[in-house]
PyMOL commands that place a pseudoatom at each C-alpha (Angstrom):
pseudoatom trace, name=CA, resn=MET, resi=1, chain=A, elem=C, hetatm=0, pos=[0.000, 0.000, 0.000]
pseudoatom trace, name=CA, resn=ASP, resi=2, chain=A, elem=C, hetatm=0, pos=[2.738, 2.498, 0.955]
pseudoatom trace, name=CA, resn=LYS, resi=3, chain=A, elem=C, hetatm=0, pos=[4.673, 2.511, -2.351]
pseudoatom trace, name=CA, resn=LYS, resi=4, chain=A, elem=C, hetatm=0, pos=[1.556, 2.228, -4.507]
pseudoatom trace, name=CA, resn=TYR, resi=5, chain=A, elem=C, hetatm=0, pos=[-0.026, 5.231, -2.742]
pseudoatom trace, name=CA, resn=GLY, resi=6, chain=A, elem=C, hetatm=0, pos=[3.166, 7.272, -3.052]
pseudoatom trace, name=CA, resn=LYS, resi=7, chain=A, elem=C, hetatm=0, pos=[3.388, 6.629, -6.797]
pseudoatom trace, name=CA, resn=LEU, resi=8, chain=A, elem=C, hetatm=0, pos=[-0.304, 7.421, -7.247]
pseudoatom trace, name=CA, resn=MET, resi=9, chain=A, elem=C, hetatm=0, pos=[0.002, 10.693, -5.344]
pseudoatom trace, name=CA, resn=SER, resi=10, chain=A, elem=C, hetatm=0, pos=[3.163, 11.679, -7.216]
pseudoatom trace, name=CA, resn=GLU, resi=11, chain=A, elem=C, hetatm=0, pos=[1.499, 11.110, -10.584]
pseudoatom trace, name=CA, resn=ALA, resi=12, chain=A, elem=C, hetatm=0, pos=[-2.006, 12.362, -9.815]
pseudoatom trace, name=CA, resn=PHE, resi=13, chain=A, elem=C, hetatm=0, pos=[-1.246, 15.933, -8.809]
pseudoatom trace, name=CA, resn=SER, resi=14, chain=A, elem=C, hetatm=0, pos=[0.787, 18.865, -9.908]
pseudoatom trace, name=CA, resn=HIS, resi=15, chain=A, elem=C, hetatm=0, pos=[2.709, 18.843, -6.636]
pseudoatom trace, name=CA, resn=ARG, resi=16, chain=A, elem=C, hetatm=0, pos=[3.100, 22.596, -6.176]
pseudoatom trace, name=CA, resn=ASP, resi=17, chain=A, elem=C, hetatm=0, pos=[-0.608, 23.270, -6.897]
pseudoatom trace, name=CA, resn=PHE, resi=18, chain=A, elem=C, hetatm=0, pos=[-1.660, 20.515, -4.517]
pseudoatom trace, name=CA, resn=VAL, resi=19, chain=A, elem=C, hetatm=0, pos=[0.642, 21.782, -1.763]
pseudoatom trace, name=CA, resn=LYS, resi=20, chain=A, elem=C, hetatm=0, pos=[-0.662, 25.343, -2.124]
pseudoatom trace, name=CA, resn=LYS, resi=21, chain=A, elem=C, hetatm=0, pos=[-4.309, 24.225, -1.870]
pseudoatom trace, name=CA, resn=SER, resi=22, chain=A, elem=C, hetatm=0, pos=[-3.598, 21.832, 1.001]
pseudoatom trace, name=CA, resn=GLN, resi=23, chain=A, elem=C, hetatm=0, pos=[-1.698, 24.416, 3.036]
pseudoatom trace, name=CA, resn=ALA, resi=24, chain=A, elem=C, hetatm=0, pos=[-4.655, 26.768, 2.870]
pseudoatom trace, name=CA, resn=GLU, resi=25, chain=A, elem=C, hetatm=0, pos=[-7.011, 23.991, 3.967]
pseudoatom trace, name=CA, resn=TYR, resi=26, chain=A, elem=C, hetatm=0, pos=[-4.794, 22.556, 6.734]
pseudoatom trace, name=CA, resn=GLY, resi=27, chain=A, elem=C, hetatm=0, pos=[-3.161, 25.790, 7.911]
pseudoatom trace, name=CA, resn=TYR, resi=28, chain=A, elem=C, hetatm=0, pos=[-4.889, 25.890, 11.299]
pseudoatom trace, name=CA, resn=ARG, resi=29, chain=A, elem=C, hetatm=0, pos=[-3.881, 22.337, 12.173]
pseudoatom trace, name=CA, resn=GLN, resi=30, chain=A, elem=C, hetatm=0, pos=[-0.337, 22.896, 10.935]
pseudoatom trace, name=CA, resn=ARG, resi=31, chain=A, elem=C, hetatm=0, pos=[0.045, 26.036, 13.065]
pseudoatom trace, name=CA, resn=LEU, resi=32, chain=A, elem=C, hetatm=0, pos=[-1.202, 24.094, 16.081]
pseudoatom trace, name=CA, resn=ILE, resi=33, chain=A, elem=C, hetatm=0, pos=[1.288, 21.272, 15.438]
pseudoatom trace, name=CA, resn=ALA, resi=34, chain=A, elem=C, hetatm=0, pos=[4.131, 23.791, 14.999]
pseudoatom trace, name=CA, resn=LYS, resi=35, chain=A, elem=C, hetatm=0, pos=[3.200, 25.509, 18.266]
pseudoatom trace, name=CA, resn=TYR, resi=36, chain=A, elem=C, hetatm=0, pos=[4.076, 22.321, 20.207]
pseudoatom trace, name=CA, resn=ALA, resi=37, chain=A, elem=C, hetatm=0, pos=[6.976, 21.079, 18.060]
pseudoatom trace, name=CA, resn=SER, resi=38, chain=A, elem=C, hetatm=0, pos=[10.498, 21.922, 19.182]
pseudoatom trace, name=CA, resn=GLY, resi=39, chain=A, elem=C, hetatm=0, pos=[14.088, 20.741, 18.998]
pseudoatom trace, name=CA, resn=LYS, resi=40, chain=A, elem=C, hetatm=0, pos=[15.052, 18.247, 16.331]
pseudoatom trace, name=CA, resn=ILE, resi=41, chain=A, elem=C, hetatm=0, pos=[11.809, 17.476, 14.435]
pseudoatom trace, name=CA, resn=LEU, resi=42, chain=A, elem=C, hetatm=0, pos=[10.793, 14.550, 12.222]
pseudoatom trace, name=CA, resn=ASP, resi=43, chain=A, elem=C, hetatm=0, pos=[7.717, 15.107, 10.031]
pseudoatom trace, name=CA, resn=ILE, resi=44, chain=A, elem=C, hetatm=0, pos=[6.422, 11.710, 8.864]
pseudoatom trace, name=CA, resn=GLY, resi=45, chain=A, elem=C, hetatm=0, pos=[4.361, 11.692, 5.669]
pseudoatom trace, name=CA, resn=TYR, resi=46, chain=A, elem=C, hetatm=0, pos=[5.056, 15.356, 4.878]
pseudoatom trace, name=CA, resn=ALA, resi=47, chain=A, elem=C, hetatm=0, pos=[5.142, 15.243, 1.056]
pseudoatom trace, name=CA, resn=ASN, resi=48, chain=A, elem=C, hetatm=0, pos=[1.584, 16.182, 0.136]
pseudoatom trace, name=CA, resn=ILE, resi=49, chain=A, elem=C, hetatm=0, pos=[1.108, 18.774, 2.856]
pseudoatom trace, name=CA, resn=PRO, resi=50, chain=A, elem=C, hetatm=0, pos=[4.469, 20.075, 4.129]
pseudoatom trace, name=CA, resn=ASN, resi=51, chain=A, elem=C, hetatm=0, pos=[4.119, 22.003, 7.372]
pseudoatom trace, name=CA, resn=THR, resi=52, chain=A, elem=C, hetatm=0, pos=[5.544, 25.412, 6.473]
pseudoatom trace, name=CA, resn=TYR, resi=53, chain=A, elem=C, hetatm=0, pos=[5.098, 26.552, 10.090]
pseudoatom trace, name=CA, resn=LEU, resi=54, chain=A, elem=C, hetatm=0, pos=[7.658, 24.117, 11.526]
pseudoatom trace, name=CA, resn=GLN, resi=55, chain=A, elem=C, hetatm=0, pos=[10.921, 25.857, 12.418]
pseudoatom trace, name=CA, resn=GLY, resi=56, chain=A, elem=C, hetatm=0, pos=[14.428, 24.716, 13.222]
pseudoatom trace, name=CA, resn=ASP, resi=57, chain=A, elem=C, hetatm=0, pos=[16.022, 21.381, 12.400]
pseudoatom trace, name=CA, resn=VAL, resi=58, chain=A, elem=C, hetatm=0, pos=[13.183, 19.692, 10.470]
pseudoatom trace, name=CA, resn=THR, resi=59, chain=A, elem=C, hetatm=0, pos=[13.574, 16.355, 8.663]
pseudoatom trace, name=CA, resn=GLY, resi=60, chain=A, elem=C, hetatm=0, pos=[10.778, 15.106, 6.431]
pseudoatom trace, name=CA, resn=ILE, resi=61, chain=A, elem=C, hetatm=0, pos=[10.238, 11.470, 5.475]
pseudoatom trace, name=CA, resn=ASP, resi=62, chain=A, elem=C, hetatm=0, pos=[7.758, 10.186, 2.922]
pseudoatom trace, name=CA, resn=ILE, resi=63, chain=A, elem=C, hetatm=0, pos=[7.387, 7.392, 0.396]
pseudoatom trace, name=CA, resn=ALA, resi=64, chain=A, elem=C, hetatm=0, pos=[6.944, 9.966, -2.375]
pseudoatom trace, name=CA, resn=GLU, resi=65, chain=A, elem=C, hetatm=0, pos=[9.945, 11.849, -3.722]
pseudoatom trace, name=CA, resn=VAL, resi=66, chain=A, elem=C, hetatm=0, pos=[9.103, 15.540, -3.879]
pseudoatom trace, name=CA, resn=PRO, resi=67, chain=A, elem=C, hetatm=0, pos=[11.084, 18.796, -3.705]
pseudoatom trace, name=CA, resn=LYS, resi=68, chain=A, elem=C, hetatm=0, pos=[12.419, 19.756, -0.259]
pseudoatom trace, name=CA, resn=PRO, resi=69, chain=A, elem=C, hetatm=0, pos=[10.307, 22.450, 1.410]
pseudoatom trace, name=CA, resn=ASP, resi=70, chain=A, elem=C, hetatm=0, pos=[12.305, 25.610, 2.165]
pseudoatom trace, name=CA, resn=ASN, resi=71, chain=A, elem=C, hetatm=0, pos=[11.916, 25.268, 5.945]
pseudoatom trace, name=CA, resn=TYR, resi=72, chain=A, elem=C, hetatm=0, pos=[13.078, 21.618, 6.074]
pseudoatom trace, name=CA, resn=SER, resi=73, chain=A, elem=C, hetatm=0, pos=[16.754, 20.823, 6.709]
pseudoatom trace, name=CA, resn=GLN, resi=74, chain=A, elem=C, hetatm=0, pos=[16.537, 17.540, 4.805]
pseudoatom trace, name=CA, resn=VAL, resi=75, chain=A, elem=C, hetatm=0, pos=[14.079, 15.102, 3.283]
pseudoatom trace, name=CA, resn=VAL, resi=76, chain=A, elem=C, hetatm=0, pos=[14.335, 11.326, 3.093]
pseudoatom trace, name=CA, resn=VAL, resi=77, chain=A, elem=C, hetatm=0, pos=[12.446, 8.881, 0.914]
pseudoatom trace, name=CA, resn=GLY, resi=78, chain=A, elem=C, hetatm=0, pos=[11.390, 5.990, 3.136]
pseudoatom trace, name=CA, resn=SER, resi=79, chain=A, elem=C, hetatm=0, pos=[8.597, 4.141, 4.896]
pseudoatom trace, name=CA, resn=SER, resi=80, chain=A, elem=C, hetatm=0, pos=[6.815, 5.098, 8.112]
pseudoatom trace, name=CA, resn=TYR, resi=81, chain=A, elem=C, hetatm=0, pos=[6.886, 1.377, 8.956]
pseudoatom trace, name=CA, resn=LYS, resi=82, chain=A, elem=C, hetatm=0, pos=[10.692, 1.249, 9.123]
pseudoatom trace, name=CA, resn=LEU, resi=83, chain=A, elem=C, hetatm=0, pos=[12.152, 4.666, 9.816]
pseudoatom trace, name=CA, resn=PRO, resi=84, chain=A, elem=C, hetatm=0, pos=[15.821, 4.870, 8.730]
pseudoatom trace, name=CA, resn=PHE, resi=85, chain=A, elem=C, hetatm=0, pos=[16.944, 6.640, 11.904]
pseudoatom trace, name=CA, resn=ARG, resi=86, chain=A, elem=C, hetatm=0, pos=[18.605, 5.490, 15.121]
pseudoatom trace, name=CA, resn=ALA, resi=87, chain=A, elem=C, hetatm=0, pos=[16.539, 5.167, 18.285]
pseudoatom trace, name=CA, resn=SER, resi=88, chain=A, elem=C, hetatm=0, pos=[16.154, 8.320, 20.391]
pseudoatom trace, name=CA, resn=THR, resi=89, chain=A, elem=C, hetatm=0, pos=[17.085, 10.714, 17.565]
pseudoatom trace, name=CA, resn=PHE, resi=90, chain=A, elem=C, hetatm=0, pos=[14.260, 13.305, 17.586]
pseudoatom trace, name=CA, resn=ASP, resi=91, chain=A, elem=C, hetatm=0, pos=[12.778, 15.642, 20.194]
pseudoatom trace, name=CA, resn=THR, resi=92, chain=A, elem=C, hetatm=0, pos=[9.470, 15.864, 18.312]
pseudoatom trace, name=CA, resn=VAL, resi=93, chain=A, elem=C, hetatm=0, pos=[7.823, 13.605, 15.752]
pseudoatom trace, name=CA, resn=THR, resi=94, chain=A, elem=C, hetatm=0, pos=[4.830, 14.955, 13.818]
pseudoatom trace, name=CA, resn=CYS, resi=95, chain=A, elem=C, hetatm=0, pos=[2.409, 12.940, 11.768]
pseudoatom trace, name=CA, resn=GLY, resi=96, chain=A, elem=C, hetatm=0, pos=[-0.351, 15.031, 10.207]
pseudoatom trace, name=CA, resn=GLU, resi=97, chain=A, elem=C, hetatm=0, pos=[-3.300, 13.265, 8.587]
pseudoatom trace, name=CA, resn=LEU, resi=98, chain=A, elem=C, hetatm=0, pos=[-1.197, 10.190, 7.790]
pseudoatom trace, name=CA, resn=LEU, resi=99, chain=A, elem=C, hetatm=0, pos=[-2.561, 7.347, 9.930]
pseudoatom trace, name=CA, resn=LEU, resi=100, chain=A, elem=C, hetatm=0, pos=[-5.781, 7.087, 7.942]
pseudoatom trace, name=CA, resn=HIS, resi=101, chain=A, elem=C, hetatm=0, pos=[-3.757, 6.210, 4.823]
pseudoatom trace, name=CA, resn=LEU, resi=102, chain=A, elem=C, hetatm=0, pos=[-1.868, 3.342, 6.460]
pseudoatom trace, name=CA, resn=ASP, resi=103, chain=A, elem=C, hetatm=0, pos=[-2.685, -0.358, 6.535]
pseudoatom trace, name=CA, resn=ASN, resi=104, chain=A, elem=C, hetatm=0, pos=[-0.818, -0.658, 9.844]
pseudoatom trace, name=CA, resn=PRO, resi=105, chain=A, elem=C, hetatm=0, pos=[-1.000, 2.590, 11.849]
pseudoatom trace, name=CA, resn=ALA, resi=106, chain=A, elem=C, hetatm=0, pos=[0.204, 0.740, 14.985]
pseudoatom trace, name=CA, resn=LEU, resi=107, chain=A, elem=C, hetatm=0, pos=[3.570, 0.033, 13.336]
pseudoatom trace, name=CA, resn=CYS, resi=108, chain=A, elem=C, hetatm=0, pos=[3.968, 3.690, 12.327]
pseudoatom trace, name=CA, resn=ILE, resi=109, chain=A, elem=C, hetatm=0, pos=[3.267, 4.791, 15.918]
pseudoatom trace, name=CA, resn=LYS, resi=110, chain=A, elem=C, hetatm=0, pos=[5.687, 2.188, 17.273]
pseudoatom trace, name=CA, resn=GLU, resi=111, chain=A, elem=C, hetatm=0, pos=[8.419, 3.448, 14.916]
pseudoatom trace, name=CA, resn=ALA, resi=112, chain=A, elem=C, hetatm=0, pos=[7.698, 7.066, 15.873]
pseudoatom trace, name=CA, resn=ALA, resi=113, chain=A, elem=C, hetatm=0, pos=[8.051, 6.134, 19.555]
pseudoatom trace, name=CA, resn=ARG, resi=114, chain=A, elem=C, hetatm=0, pos=[11.336, 4.350, 18.806]
pseudoatom trace, name=CA, resn=VAL, resi=115, chain=A, elem=C, hetatm=0, pos=[12.974, 7.409, 17.223]
pseudoatom trace, name=CA, resn=LEU, resi=116, chain=A, elem=C, hetatm=0, pos=[11.747, 9.823, 19.936]
pseudoatom trace, name=CA, resn=LYS, resi=117, chain=A, elem=C, hetatm=0, pos=[14.222, 10.902, 22.587]
pseudoatom trace, name=CA, resn=PRO, resi=118, chain=A, elem=C, hetatm=0, pos=[13.179, 10.244, 26.200]
pseudoatom trace, name=CA, resn=GLY, resi=119, chain=A, elem=C, hetatm=0, pos=[10.689, 12.981, 27.094]
pseudoatom trace, name=CA, resn=GLY, resi=120, chain=A, elem=C, hetatm=0, pos=[10.051, 13.692, 23.395]
pseudoatom trace, name=CA, resn=ARG, resi=121, chain=A, elem=C, hetatm=0, pos=[6.667, 14.455, 21.872]
pseudoatom trace, name=CA, resn=LEU, resi=122, chain=A, elem=C, hetatm=0, pos=[4.610, 12.715, 19.220]
pseudoatom trace, name=CA, resn=ILE, resi=123, chain=A, elem=C, hetatm=0, pos=[2.051, 15.060, 17.687]
pseudoatom trace, name=CA, resn=LEU, resi=124, chain=A, elem=C, hetatm=0, pos=[-0.667, 13.566, 15.487]
pseudoatom trace, name=CA, resn=THR, resi=125, chain=A, elem=C, hetatm=0, pos=[-3.699, 14.807, 13.654]
pseudoatom trace, name=CA, resn=VAL, resi=126, chain=A, elem=C, hetatm=0, pos=[-6.437, 12.321, 12.857]
pseudoatom trace, name=CA, resn=ILE, resi=127, chain=A, elem=C, hetatm=0, pos=[-9.934, 12.508, 11.440]
pseudoatom trace, name=CA, resn=ASN, resi=128, chain=A, elem=C, hetatm=0, pos=[-12.677, 12.328, 14.051]
pseudoatom trace, name=CA, resn=PRO, resi=129, chain=A, elem=C, hetatm=0, pos=[-15.081, 9.663, 12.722]
pseudoatom trace, name=CA, resn=TYR, resi=130, chain=A, elem=C, hetatm=0, pos=[-17.721, 10.835, 15.248]
pseudoatom trace, name=CA, resn=TYR, resi=131, chain=A, elem=C, hetatm=0, pos=[-17.837, 14.440, 14.054]
pseudoatom trace, name=CA, resn=TRP, resi=132, chain=A, elem=C, hetatm=0, pos=[-21.330, 15.475, 12.887]
pseudoatom trace, name=CA, resn=ASN, resi=133, chain=A, elem=C, hetatm=0, pos=[-20.189, 16.120, 9.308]
pseudoatom trace, name=CA, resn=THR, resi=134, chain=A, elem=C, hetatm=0, pos=[-18.643, 12.664, 9.111]
pseudoatom trace, name=CA, resn=ILE, resi=135, chain=A, elem=C, hetatm=0, pos=[-21.839, 11.033, 10.323]
pseudoatom trace, name=CA, resn=TRP, resi=136, chain=A, elem=C, hetatm=0, pos=[-23.926, 13.172, 7.940]
pseudoatom trace, name=CA, resn=THR, resi=137, chain=A, elem=C, hetatm=0, pos=[-21.745, 12.176, 4.991]
pseudoatom trace, name=CA, resn=ARG, resi=138, chain=A, elem=C, hetatm=0, pos=[-21.925, 8.495, 5.834]
pseudoatom trace, name=CA, resn=VAL, resi=139, chain=A, elem=C, hetatm=0, pos=[-25.558, 8.142, 6.839]
pseudoatom trace, name=CA, resn=ILE, resi=140, chain=A, elem=C, hetatm=0, pos=[-27.399, 10.628, 4.664]
pseudoatom trace, name=CA, resn=LEU, resi=141, chain=A, elem=C, hetatm=0, pos=[-25.202, 10.522, 1.573]
pseudoatom trace, name=CA, resn=ARG, resi=142, chain=A, elem=C, hetatm=0, pos=[-24.339, 6.845, 2.043]
pseudoatom trace, name=CA, resn=GLU, resi=143, chain=A, elem=C, hetatm=0, pos=[-20.655, 7.473, 1.542]
pseudoatom trace, name=CA, resn=THR, resi=144, chain=A, elem=C, hetatm=0, pos=[-18.316, 4.749, 2.726]
pseudoatom trace, name=CA, resn=LYS, resi=145, chain=A, elem=C, hetatm=0, pos=[-15.120, 6.753, 2.353]
pseudoatom trace, name=CA, resn=LEU, resi=146, chain=A, elem=C, hetatm=0, pos=[-15.111, 10.255, 3.708]
pseudoatom trace, name=CA, resn=PHE, resi=147, chain=A, elem=C, hetatm=0, pos=[-12.610, 12.326, 1.808]
pseudoatom trace, name=CA, resn=HIS, resi=148, chain=A, elem=C, hetatm=0, pos=[-10.537, 10.071, -0.435]
pseudoatom trace, name=CA, resn=ALA, resi=149, chain=A, elem=C, hetatm=0, pos=[-10.780, 6.546, -1.732]
pseudoatom trace, name=CA, resn=ASN, resi=150, chain=A, elem=C, hetatm=0, pos=[-7.347, 5.909, -0.206]
pseudoatom trace, name=CA, resn=HIS, resi=151, chain=A, elem=C, hetatm=0, pos=[-8.499, 6.327, 3.419]
pseudoatom trace, name=CA, resn=VAL, resi=152, chain=A, elem=C, hetatm=0, pos=[-7.767, 2.935, 4.900]
pseudoatom trace, name=CA, resn=SER, resi=153, chain=A, elem=C, hetatm=0, pos=[-8.310, 3.421, 8.640]
pseudoatom trace, name=CA, resn=GLU, resi=154, chain=A, elem=C, hetatm=0, pos=[-10.297, 6.259, 10.163]
pseudoatom trace, name=CA, resn=LEU, resi=155, chain=A, elem=C, hetatm=0, pos=[-9.653, 5.527, 13.826]
pseudoatom trace, name=CA, resn=PRO, resi=156, chain=A, elem=C, hetatm=0, pos=[-11.487, 7.108, 16.775]
pseudoatom trace, name=CA, resn=PHE, resi=157, chain=A, elem=C, hetatm=0, pos=[-9.396, 8.834, 19.442]
pseudoatom trace, name=CA, resn=TYR, resi=158, chain=A, elem=C, hetatm=0, pos=[-9.599, 6.018, 21.959]
pseudoatom trace, name=CA, resn=ILE, resi=159, chain=A, elem=C, hetatm=0, pos=[-8.104, 3.539, 19.457]
pseudoatom trace, name=CA, resn=VAL, resi=160, chain=A, elem=C, hetatm=0, pos=[-5.269, 5.939, 18.542]
pseudoatom trace, name=CA, resn=GLU, resi=161, chain=A, elem=C, hetatm=0, pos=[-4.576, 6.517, 22.234]
pseudoatom trace, name=CA, resn=THR, resi=162, chain=A, elem=C, hetatm=0, pos=[-4.534, 2.752, 22.853]
pseudoatom trace, name=CA, resn=LEU, resi=163, chain=A, elem=C, hetatm=0, pos=[-2.045, 2.266, 20.003]
pseudoatom trace, name=CA, resn=MET, resi=164, chain=A, elem=C, hetatm=0, pos=[0.137, 4.976, 21.511]
pseudoatom trace, name=CA, resn=ARG, resi=165, chain=A, elem=C, hetatm=0, pos=[0.016, 3.511, 25.004]
pseudoatom trace, name=CA, resn=ASN, resi=166, chain=A, elem=C, hetatm=0, pos=[0.959, 0.133, 23.515]
pseudoatom trace, name=CA, resn=ALA, resi=167, chain=A, elem=C, hetatm=0, pos=[3.999, 1.858, 21.972]
pseudoatom trace, name=CA, resn=GLY, resi=168, chain=A, elem=C, hetatm=0, pos=[5.046, 3.147, 25.398]
pseudoatom trace, name=CA, resn=LEU, resi=169, chain=A, elem=C, hetatm=0, pos=[3.738, 6.702, 25.031]
pseudoatom trace, name=CA, resn=LYS, resi=170, chain=A, elem=C, hetatm=0, pos=[1.810, 8.653, 27.670]
pseudoatom trace, name=CA, resn=PRO, resi=171, chain=A, elem=C, hetatm=0, pos=[-1.103, 10.878, 26.523]
pseudoatom trace, name=CA, resn=LEU, resi=172, chain=A, elem=C, hetatm=0, pos=[-0.801, 14.518, 27.534]
pseudoatom trace, name=CA, resn=PHE, resi=173, chain=A, elem=C, hetatm=0, pos=[-3.867, 16.031, 25.886]
pseudoatom trace, name=CA, resn=LYS, resi=174, chain=A, elem=C, hetatm=0, pos=[-6.115, 15.960, 22.870]
pseudoatom trace, name=CA, resn=ARG, resi=175, chain=A, elem=C, hetatm=0, pos=[-8.033, 18.686, 21.195]
pseudoatom trace, name=CA, resn=GLY, resi=176, chain=A, elem=C, hetatm=0, pos=[-10.576, 18.429, 18.485]
pseudoatom trace, name=CA, resn=THR, resi=177, chain=A, elem=C, hetatm=0, pos=[-13.648, 19.264, 16.519]
pseudoatom trace, name=CA, resn=THR, resi=178, chain=A, elem=C, hetatm=0, pos=[-13.318, 17.944, 12.998]
pseudoatom trace, name=CA, resn=ILE, resi=179, chain=A, elem=C, hetatm=0, pos=[-9.738, 16.931, 13.736]
pseudoatom trace, name=CA, resn=GLY, resi=180, chain=A, elem=C, hetatm=0, pos=[-8.377, 15.815, 17.073]
pseudoatom trace, name=CA, resn=ILE, resi=181, chain=A, elem=C, hetatm=0, pos=[-4.779, 16.234, 18.027]
pseudoatom trace, name=CA, resn=PRO, resi=182, chain=A, elem=C, hetatm=0, pos=[-3.561, 13.754, 20.596]
pseudoatom trace, name=CA, resn=LEU, resi=183, chain=A, elem=C, hetatm=0, pos=[-0.258, 15.092, 21.879]
pseudoatom trace, name=CA, resn=LEU, resi=184, chain=A, elem=C, hetatm=0, pos=[1.753, 12.435, 23.605]
pseudoatom trace, name=CA, resn=SER, resi=185, chain=A, elem=C, hetatm=0, pos=[5.008, 12.201, 25.463]
pseudoatom trace, name=CA, resn=ARG, resi=186, chain=A, elem=C, hetatm=0, pos=[7.415, 9.405, 26.245]
for i in range(1, 186): cmd.bond("trace and resi %d" % i, "trace and resi %d" % (i + 1))
show_as sticks, trace
zoom trace
C-alpha cells in the first residue's frame, strides 16, 4: 500500500498546486502542530502537505519523492513502517493526517516512539469519525469513504490513544472538533 499510494500521489497531482491548496485547507492544524513542536523534528508523511510553520532542524520522510520544502533541513524517501533513523534521535515527531492512509497505523506509531528521545513528543492529527459532518456524509449521503478513496483506517481517538500507550507513550492532551490532536510524550 505504501509505495503504490506514493506513486499514485506523485502522478495524480501537480505537486506545487496541490501543496498550495492543502496548506490553505490545513493551515490551522499545521500552526497548532508547529506551536508544540520543538528541537530536532521529524515530520512523517510530509510530502503532500508540508508544514511550512515548523521551524528549526526539520527532517521530512515520505514514500513519495518531492522537492524539499524551504523550511526543512533535509528530506528522506522511506517508509513510516521502518524509519531509517537510530533510536532516540528526535525531540518531536509529527504525523499530520497520515494514519488514515496506512494499513498498519500501529507500526507507524511504534516506529515514531522508537525514534523519539526520552521525554520527546509525538504530535498527530487524525480525522474524528464521530464528528457530525462525518456522520452526515456516511448516513445521509451513504458514503463509505469520507474524503478520499485511499483512506484505509479512520480511527477514533480512543483507538489511537490505545495504540500509543501500547507503543510506550503517555497521553498529555487531545483537542478536536473535525480533527483531534492527541499530543503524547514518552
